[in-house]
C-alpha positions in Angstrom: 0.0 0.0 0.0 2.9 2.3 0.4 3.6 2.8 -3.3 -0.1 3.6 -3.8 0.1 6.3 -1.1 3.1 7.9 -2.7 1.4 7.9 -6.1 -1.7 9.6 -4.6 0.5 12.2 -2.9 2.3 13.0 -6.2 -0.9 13.1 -8.1 -2.4 15.5 -5.6 0.7 17.8 -5.9 0.5 17.7 -9.7 -3.2 18.7 -9.6 -2.5 21.5 -7.1 0.4 22.7 -9.3 -1.9 22.8 -12.3 -4.5 24.7 -10.4 -1.9 27.3 -9.3 -0.6 27.6 -12.8 -4.1 28.2 -14.2 -4.9 30.7 -11.5 -1.6 32.6 -11.9 -1.3 32.0 -15.7 -2.7 35.4 -16.7 -0.4 37.3 -14.4 2.8 35.8 -15.9 2.9 37.8 -19.1 6.3 36.6 -20.4 5.3 32.9 -20.4 4.5 32.1 -24.0 6.4 35.1 -25.3 10.0 34.0 -24.7 12.7 34.4 -27.3 12.4 31.3 -29.5 8.6 31.0 -29.4 7.2 31.0 -32.9 4.5 33.5 -33.6 3.3 34.1 -37.2 0.6 36.6 -38.1 -0.9 37.1 -41.6 -4.0 38.7 -42.8 -6.5 36.0 -42.0 -4.2 33.6 -40.2 -2.4 33.4 -36.9 0.0 30.6 -35.7 1.6 30.5 -32.3 3.9 27.7 -31.1 5.6 28.3 -27.7 8.7 26.2 -28.4 11.0 27.8 -25.8 8.3 27.8 -23.2 7.6 24.1 -23.8 11.3 23.3 -23.4 11.6 25.4 -20.2 8.5 23.8 -18.6 9.6 20.3 -19.6 13.0 20.9 -18.0 11.4 22.2 -14.9 9.0 19.3 -14.6 11.8 16.8 -15.2 13.9 18.4 -12.5 11.0 18.3 -10.0 10.2 14.7 -10.8 13.9 13.8 -10.4 13.9 15.5 -6.9 10.8 13.5 -5.9 12.3 10.1 -7.1 15.5 10.8 -5.3 
């Protein structure tokens, strides 16, 4: 039962982190507008791909999960 308890704790922390990110998401203006994020605007077309933001968030999540597993 101990692995199940750890899994539920991690799942709860992830859900809480997502909730905080959604709540504070509008207040972090630079997220999604980092250098390296692709933003193309034409007359009737707009394309946005936050490449650098995705890489930064992936590295942060990987680091946090590494700390938890350690």
